[in-house]
C-alpha positions in Angstrom: 33.1 -19.3 -8.5 33.2 -16.3 -6.2 35.3 -16.5 -3.2 33.7 -13.8 -1.0 33.4 -14.7 2.6 30.0 -14.8 4.4 31.1 -11.8 6.4 31.9 -9.8 3.2 28.6 -10.7 1.6 26.7 -9.7 4.7 28.5 -6.3 4.8 27.8 -5.7 1.1 24.1 -6.5 1.6 24.0 -4.2 4.7 25.6 -1.3 2.7 23.3 -1.9 -0.3 20.3 -1.8 2.0 21.5 1.5 3.5 22.0 3.0 0.1 18.6 1.7 -1.0 17.0 3.3 2.0 18.7 6.6 1.4 17.8 6.7 -2.3 14.2 5.7 -1.7 13.9 8.3 1.1 15.2 11.0 -1.3 12.7 10.0 -4.0 9.8 9.9 -1.5 10.9 13.4 -0.2 10.6 14.7 -3.8 7.2 13.2 -4.1 6.2 14.7 -0.8 7.0 18.1 -2.2 4.3 17.4 -4.9 1.8 16.6 -2.2 2.6 19.8 -0.4 2.1 21.7 -3.7 -1.2 20.0 -4.2 -2.4 20.9 -0.6 -1.6 24.5 -1.4 -3.4 24.2 -4.7 -0.3 25.0 -6.7 -0.9 21.8 -8.7 -4.2 20.1 -9.4 -5.2 16.5 -8.6 -4.5 15.3 -12.0 -0.9 16.5 -11.9 -0.4 14.9 -8.4 -1.9 11.7 -9.7 0.6 11.8 -12.6 3.5 12.3 -10.2 2.3 9.4 -8.1 2.0 7.2 -11.2 5.5 8.2 -12.4 6.9 7.5 -8.9 5.3 4.1 -8.7 5.9 2.9 -12.2 9.3 4.4 -12.9 11.3 5.8 -10.1 10.4 3.3 -7.4 10.9 0.4 -9.8 14.3 1.6 -11.0 15.5 2.0 -7.4 14.1 -1.5 -6.5 15.9 -3.1 -9.5 19.2 -1.4 -8.7 19.3 -2.7 -5.2 17.7 -6.1 -5.7 20.1 -7.5 -8.3 22.3 -10.4 -7.2 26.0 -10.0 -7.8 27.2 -13.1 -6.0 
């Protein structure tokens, strides 16, 4: 049985939420670059759609799973 205090668990959850936010923000920033390229017609709608799909079905899910696993 784990002997972590409530205070320690709370702090770990706070730090995990902060890391989650930062990693998600970076991933969304990368996706935003694709939107800007699309607006400037450097990529077409199909490529943007593919990037959105990749973000939703892979990147975002991987980040979610990483930070929503229960360790104690």
